[in-house]
C-alpha positions in Angstrom: -113.1 -100.9 11.5 -113.5 -102.0 15.1 -115.6 -100.1 17.6 -114.1 -99.5 21.0 -117.0 -99.1 23.4 -115.9 -96.9 26.3 -117.6 -97.4 29.6 -115.6 -97.4 32.8 -112.3 -96.8 31.0 -112.4 -93.1 30.0 -108.7 -92.9 29.1 -106.3 -93.6 26.2 -103.3 -95.0 28.0 -103.1 -98.4 29.7 -106.4 -99.3 28.1 -106.3 -103.0 27.1 -109.5 -103.1 24.9 -108.6 -99.9 23.1 -105.0 -100.9 22.6 -106.1 -104.3 21.1 -108.8 -102.6 19.0 -106.1 -100.3 17.5 -103.7 -103.2 16.9 -106.3 -105.6 15.4 -107.7 -102.9 13.0 -104.3 -101.2 12.1 -105.5 -98.0 13.8 -109.0 -98.1 12.3 -110.8 -98.0 15.7 -113.9 -96.0 16.3 -114.1 -94.6 19.9 -117.7 -94.7 21.1 -119.5 -93.8 24.3 -123.2 -94.5 24.8 -125.3 -92.5 27.2 -127.7 -95.0 28.6 -130.8 -93.7 30.3 -131.1 -96.8 32.4 -127.9 -95.6 34.2 -128.4 -91.8 33.9 -131.8 -91.9 35.5 -131.3 -94.8 37.9 -132.4 -93.9 41.5 -128.8 -94.9 42.5 -127.1 -92.5 40.2 -125.8 -89.1 41.5 -125.9 -85.8 39.7 -122.3 -85.4 40.7 -121.2 -88.6 38.9 -123.1 -87.6 35.8 -121.4 -84.1 35.8 -118.0 -85.7 36.4 -118.7 -88.2 33.6 -119.5 -85.4 31.1 -116.4 -83.5 31.9 -114.3 -86.7 31.6 -116.0 -87.3 28.2 -115.0 -83.8 27.0 -111.4 -84.4 28.2 -111.4 -87.8 26.4 -112.7 -86.2 23.2 -110.0 -83.5 23.3 -107.3 -86.1 23.8 -108.6 -88.1 20.9 -108.8 -85.1 18.6 -105.1 -84.4 19.4 -104.4 -87.8 18.0 -106.4 -87.4 14.8 -109.6 -89.0 16.0 -112.7 -88.0 18.1 -115.1 -89.4 20.5 -118.5 -90.5 19.0 -121.2 -90.0 21.6 -124.7 -91.5 21.2 -127.6 -91.8 23.5 -129.8 -94.9 23.6 -130.1 -98.5 24.5 -126.7 -100.1 24.2 -127.4 -103.0 21.8 -129.6 -101.0 19.5 -127.1 -98.2 19.5 -124.1 -100.4 18.8 -125.9 -102.1 15.9 -126.7 -98.7 14.3 -123.1 -97.4 14.7 -121.7 -100.7 13.4 -123.9 -100.5 10.3 -122.9 -96.8 9.7 -119.2 -97.6 9.8 -119.3 -101.3 8.6 -117.6 -102.4 11.7 -116.2 -105.9 11.9 -116.4 -106.1 15.7 -116.8 -104.4 19.1 -114.2 -104.5 21.8 -114.7 -103.3 25.4 -113.4 -103.7 28.9 -115.4 -105.9 31.3 -117.4 -104.6 34.2 -118.3 -106.9 37.1 -121.6 -105.4 38.5 -124.7 -107.6 38.0 -126.3 -104.9 35.8 -123.2 -104.6 33.6 -122.8 -108.4 33.3 -126.4 -108.9 32.2 -126.2 -106.0 29.7 -122.9 -107.2 28.2 -124.3 -110.7 27.8 -127.2 -109.3 25.8 -124.9 -107.1 23.7 -122.5 -109.9 23.0 -125.2 -112.3 21.9 -126.9 -109.8 19.7 -123.8 -108.6 18.0 -122.5 -112.1 17.4 -125.9 -113.0 15.9 -125.2 -110.1 13.4 -121.9 -111.8 12.5 -119.7 -109.3 14.3 -116.8 -110.2 16.5 -117.0 -109.3 20.2 -114.0 -109.3 22.6 -113.8 -108.2 26.2 -110.8 -107.5 28.4 -109.9 -107.3 32.0 -109.4 -103.8 33.3 -111.5 -102.5 36.2 -109.5 -104.3 38.9 -105.9 -105.5 39.3 -107.0 -109.1 39.2 -110.4 -110.4 38.0 -112.7 -112.0 40.6 -111.9 -115.6 39.5 -108.1 -115.0 39.7 -107.7 -114.8 43.4 -109.2 -117.9 45.0 -108.4 -120.0 48.1 -106.6 -123.3 48.0 -110.0 -124.9 47.7 -110.9 -122.9 44.6 -113.4 -120.7 46.5 -113.6 -116.9 46.7 -112.1 -115.3 49.7 -114.6 -113.8 52.1 -112.0 -112.5 54.6 -109.8 -109.6 53.5 -106.5 -110.5 55.3 -105.9 -113.9 53.6 -107.2 -112.3 50.3 -104.6 -109.6 50.5 -101.8 -112.0 51.3 -102.7 -114.1 48.2 -103.3 -110.9 46.1 -99.8 -109.5 47.0 -98.2 -112.9 46.3 -99.9 -113.0 42.9 -98.4 -109.7 42.0 -94.9 -111.1 42.7 -95.7 -114.2 40.7 -96.9 -112.4 37.6 -94.1 -109.8 37.8 -93.2 -107.6 34.9 -95.9 -108.9 32.6 -98.6 -107.7 35.0 -97.1 -104.2 35.2 -96.3 -103.8 31.5 -97.8 -100.7 30.0 -99.9 -101.2 26.8 -98.6 -98.8 24.2 -101.0 -96.8 22.2 -100.9 -97.0 18.4 -101.8 -94.2 16.0 -105.5 -93.6 15.2 -106.7 -93.7 11.6 -109.1 -90.8 10.7 -112.8 -91.6 11.2 -115.1 -91.7 8.2 -116.3 -88.2 7.3 -119.9 -89.4 6.9 -120.1 -90.7 10.5 -122.7 -88.6 12.3 -121.6 -86.6 15.3 -123.6 -85.7 18.4 -122.2 -83.1 20.8 -121.5 -84.1 24.3 -124.6 -82.9 26.2 -124.7 -80.7 29.2 -126.0 -81.9 32.5 -129.2 -79.8 32.0 -129.8 -81.3 28.6 -129.8 -84.8 30.3 -132.3 -83.5 32.9 -129.6 -83.5 35.6 -129.0 -80.6 38.0 -125.4 -79.4 37.6 -123.2 -79.9 40.6 -120.5 -77.4 41.4 -117.2 -77.8 43.3 -116.3 -81.2 41.8 -112.7 -82.3 40.9 -111.7 -81.8 37.3 -112.6 -84.8 35.2 -110.5 -86.8 32.7 -107.3 -88.7 32.4 -104.8 -85.8 32.6 -106.4 -84.6 35.8 -106.2 -88.1 37.3 -102.6 -88.6 36.3 -101.7 -85.2 37.8 -103.3 -86.1 41.1 -101.6 -89.5 41.1 -98.2 -88.0 40.5 -98.8 -85.4 43.3 -99.9 -88.1 45.8 -97.0 -90.5 45.0 -94.4 -87.6 45.2 -92.2 -88.8 48.1 -91.5 -85.2 49.0 -95.1 -84.3 49.5 -95.8 -84.2 53.2 -99.5 -84.9 52.6 -98.9 -87.6 50.1 -98.1 -91.3 50.3 -95.1 -90.7 52.6 -97.4 -90.0 55.6 -100.3 -92.1 54.3 -100.1 -94.8 56.9 -100.2 -92.5 59.9 -102.2 -89.5 58.5 -104.9 -91.0 56.3 -107.4 -91.1 59.3 -106.8 -87.4 60.2 -109.9 -85.9 58.7 -108.7 -82.3 58.5 -105.5 -83.2 56.6 -105.5 -83.6 52.8 -103.6 -86.8 53.3 -105.6 -89.2 51.0 -105.2 -89.7 47.3 -108.6 -88.5 46.3 -108.4 -90.7 43.2 -111.6 -92.7 43.8 -113.7 -90.8 41.3 -111.0 -91.2 38.6 -110.7 -94.9 39.4 -114.5 -95.4 39.3 -114.8 -94.1 35.7 -111.4 -95.4 34.6 -110.0 -92.0 33.9 -106.9 -93.5 35.5 -106.2 -97.2 35.3 -105.9 -99.4 38.4 -102.8 -101.0 36.9 -101.2 -97.6 36.4 -101.8 -96.8 40.1 -100.3 -100.1 41.2 -97.3 -99.9 38.8 -96.4 -96.4 39.9 -96.7 -97.3 43.5 -94.5 -100.4 43.2 -91.9 -98.4 41.3 -91.9 -95.7 44.0 -91.0 -98.4 46.5 -87.5 -98.6 45.0 -86.8 -95.0 46.2 -88.7 -95.1 49.4 -87.4 -95.0 52.9 -89.1 -96.8 55.7 -91.9 -94.2 56.3 -92.7 -93.8 52.6 -92.5 -97.6 52.1 -95.1 -98.1 54.9 -97.3 -95.5 53.3 -97.0 -97.1 49.9 -97.8 -100.5 51.2 -100.8 -99.1 53.1 -102.1 -97.5 49.9 -101.4 -100.6 47.8 -103.6 -102.4 50.4 -106.4 -100.0 49.5 -106.2 -101.3 45.9 -106.5 -104.8 47.3 -109.6 -103.8 49.3 -111.0 -102.5 46.0 -110.4 -105.8 44.3 -111.8 -107.7 47.3 -115.1 -105.8 47.3 -115.4 -106.2 43.5 -114.9 -109.9 44.0 -117.6 -110.1 46.7 -120.1 -108.4 44.5 -119.2 -110.7 41.5 -119.5 -113.9 43.5 -122.3 -112.9 45.9 -124.5 -110.5 43.9 -127.2 -110.7 46.6 -125.2 -108.2 48.7 -126.8 -105.4 46.6 -130.2 -106.3 47.9 -129.4 -107.5 51.5 -126.8 -108.6 54.0 -124.0 -110.9 53.0 -124.7 -112.7 56.2 -128.4 -113.2 55.4 -129.5 -113.9 59.0 -129.2 -110.1 59.5 -131.9 -109.4 56.9 -134.4 -109.9 59.6 -133.1 -107.2 62.0 -136.0 -105.1 63.3 -134.8 -101.6 62.2 -136.7 -98.7 63.6 -136.2 -96.6 60.4 -137.3 -93.3 61.9 -137.7 -90.9 58.9 -137.3 -87.8 61.0 -133.9 -89.1 62.4 -132.9 -90.1 58.9 -133.5 -86.6 57.6 -131.5 -85.1 60.5 -128.6 -87.4 59.5 -128.9 -86.6 55.8 -128.9 -82.8 56.5 -126.1 -82.8 59.1 -128.1 -81.8 62.1 -127.8 -84.7 64.5 -126.1 -82.6 67.2 -122.9 -84.8 67.0 -120.4 -82.5 65.3 -118.2 -85.1 63.7 -121.2 -86.7 62.1 -122.7 -83.4 61.0 -119.4 -82.1 59.6 -119.0 -85.3 57.5 -122.6 -85.1 56.1 -122.1 -81.4 55.3 -118.8 -82.3 53.5 -120.8 -84.7 51.4 -123.4 -82.0 50.6 -120.7 -79.5 49.7 -118.2 -81.7 47.8 -120.1 -84.8 46.8 -117.3 -86.7 48.6 -116.5 -87.7 52.1 -113.3 -88.7 53.9 -113.1 -92.4 54.4 -112.8 -92.3 58.2 -115.9 -90.0 58.2 -117.8 -92.6 56.1 -117.2 -95.2 58.8 -118.3 -92.8 61.5 -121.5 -91.6 59.9 -122.3 -95.2 58.8 -121.9 -96.6 62.3 -124.0 -93.7 63.7 -126.9 -94.2 61.2 -127.0 -98.0 61.9 -126.1 -98.3 65.5 -127.1 -95.0 67.1 -130.2 -94.2 65.0 -131.1 -97.9 64.3 -131.8 -97.3 60.6 -131.3 -100.0 58.0 -127.8 -99.7 56.5 -129.4 -99.9 53.0 -130.9 -96.4 53.5 -127.4 -95.0 54.0 -125.9 -97.0 51.2 -128.5 -95.7 48.7 -128.2 -92.1 50.0 -124.4 -92.3 49.4 -124.9 -93.6 45.9 -127.3 -90.7 45.2 -124.7 -88.1 46.4 -121.1 -89.3 45.9 -119.0 -88.3 42.9 -117.0 -91.6 43.5 -120.0 -93.8 44.2 -119.0 -97.4 43.3 -121.5 -100.2 43.9 -118.9 -102.7 45.1 -116.9 -100.4 47.4 -119.9 -98.5 48.7 -121.8 -101.7 49.5 -118.7 -103.3 51.1 -118.1 -100.3 53.3 -121.7 -100.1 54.5 -121.9 -103.8 55.3 -118.6 -103.5 57.2 -119.9 -100.8 59.5 -123.2 -102.5 59.9 -121.5 -105.8 60.8 -123.6 -107.6 58.2 -120.9 -108.2 55.6 -118.0 -110.6 54.9 -114.9 -109.5 56.8 -117.2 -107.2 58.8 -116.3 -105.7 62.1 -118.3 -107.5 64.8 -121.8 -106.2 65.3 -120.9 -105.3 68.9 -118.1 -102.9 67.8 -119.9 -99.5 67.8 -118.1 -96.2 67.1 -118.5 -93.6 69.7 -118.9 -90.3 67.7 -117.3 -88.2 70.4 -114.2 -90.3 70.9 -113.9 -90.8 67.1 -113.9 -87.1 66.7 -111.4 -86.6 69.5 -109.1 -89.2 68.1 -109.2 -88.3 64.4 -110.0 -84.5 64.6 -108.2 -83.7 67.8 -108.2 -79.9 67.4 -111.7 -79.7 65.8 -110.4 -78.3 62.5 -112.5 -80.6 60.4 -115.6 -79.8 62.4 -115.0 -76.0 62.2 -114.4 -76.2 58.4 -117.9 -77.6 57.8 -119.8 -76.3 60.8 -118.9 -72.6 60.9 -121.4 -72.0 63.7 -119.1 -74.0 66.0 -116.0 -72.0 65.0 -115.6 -70.3 68.4 -116.1 -73.5 70.5 -112.9 -74.5 72.4 -111.3 -77.8 71.4 -112.2 -79.4 74.7 -115.9 -79.0 73.9 -115.9 -79.2 70.1 -116.9 -82.8 69.8 -119.5 -82.6 72.7 -120.7 -79.0 72.7 -123.7 -79.8 74.8 -121.3 -80.3 77.7 -120.2 -76.7 77.5 -121.5 -74.7 80.5 -124.5 -72.6 79.7 -122.8 -69.4 80.7 -119.9 -70.1 78.2 -122.5 -71.0 75.5 -124.1 -67.6 75.9 -120.7 -65.8 76.0 -119.6 -67.5 72.7 -123.0 -67.0 71.1 -123.5 -70.7 70.4 -126.4 -71.9 72.5 -127.1 -75.6 72.0 -130.6 -76.3 70.9 -130.8 -72.8 69.4 -127.7 -72.2 67.3 -126.7 -75.8 66.9 -128.9 -78.9 67.6 -128.8 -80.8 70.8 -128.0 -84.5 70.3 -130.9 -86.3 68.6 -130.2 -89.4 70.6 -128.1 -90.5 73.6 -125.2 -92.6 72.3 -124.8 -94.6 75.5 -128.5 -95.5 75.5 -128.6 -96.3 71.8 -125.5 -98.5 72.0 -127.3 -100.8 74.4 -130.4 -100.8 72.2 -128.3 -101.6 69.1 -126.7 -104.6 70.9 -130.1 -105.9 71.9 -131.4 -105.5 68.3 -128.5 -107.5 66.9 -128.6 -110.2 69.5 -132.4 -110.7 68.9 -131.9 -110.7 65.2 -129.3 -113.4 65.4 
């Protein structure tokens, strides 16, 4: 018997550790998931991710039962729990897919040492990203810290590896689990002490595969065909919405890449451009995971450490206004209300609200990074940190500190008719498009006629963008 320890790989297909556990044990693999309180109750864990996790576990259990097995769920400290389960089923070893966060690496080192001390085999496998962090290095053998050359080498590496990289791992038949193995039901969110979150996407592998197929359908006008040109239009459902599934491994990164590359064979120029743009997002994901792996200090501070001394103002009242979507800048407030309603936010919106928090409100980017991790259903340490450091200008391949998003022009460009704003800020529904991104400029008489008086029915801007832009530039220049 070999234990397959599920973590960020909540699927059956294209699962390297599971496939090898089944092969090495002639199907006698025990599927195990451990609910770890260190993760469940971390201050960086969101209730939405816990709820999505639980639904994904139920879907995984159902898929396993259809194959004659079941998911064994336990709650406890990982090493102690693995030791108990290994004793119960006389397991010869434990297989799992690697995770590259600092917490996971330290945990896995403890688990590996402890199990090997017990005389059990431990094997780990690459899975979370297309290439592991040490696979894509510069000619000097160093990790890339700029995305463009990284992507060029990453794309070339795909061509070099070829069919072997894209080969699907076939799933063998499961042998029945021992009858005496104790079962614990998958708990509810409330039983874990977590407030249930509504309105989340359906969890699990089947839901992820359905979403992937829909997005890569070349006949879908809101799918990958128009991705290159439409992905920044915030009112359009023109992004894949696969990030939550990728984070928990309900769908494999390699499956996404393989299906996208195969779709290129049937794509015309527009669809081909969309596919390459989306494949580039998988490269961004690998890039940020590599940064976190090689430079773990980014979870505590700036990649460019000279920016750790910036004199942030950190006004708590302004931070609350940002969190609650009442800054008086509609595109910012709509995005924050989308986060509150859906536990998700459009990527262009993430850039806009991030820039606004840091460079308009002069609040430490780490406040926003933590808030996102506490709310997002797709919160991923590497991607979230990379995105926040990008907008703050403190990261690797960061935008320059002096590039500051104007929330009005960003709204005008990426929500030109105001549809996104009206969806999440219904009190602005009657505001004409010419005023929707700067309603404070609407004449007082028209405000009264429309029943949307600024300062009464919707907040006036909490800061003046032009003034704050100059203050942000001075703060960064002094900090440097």
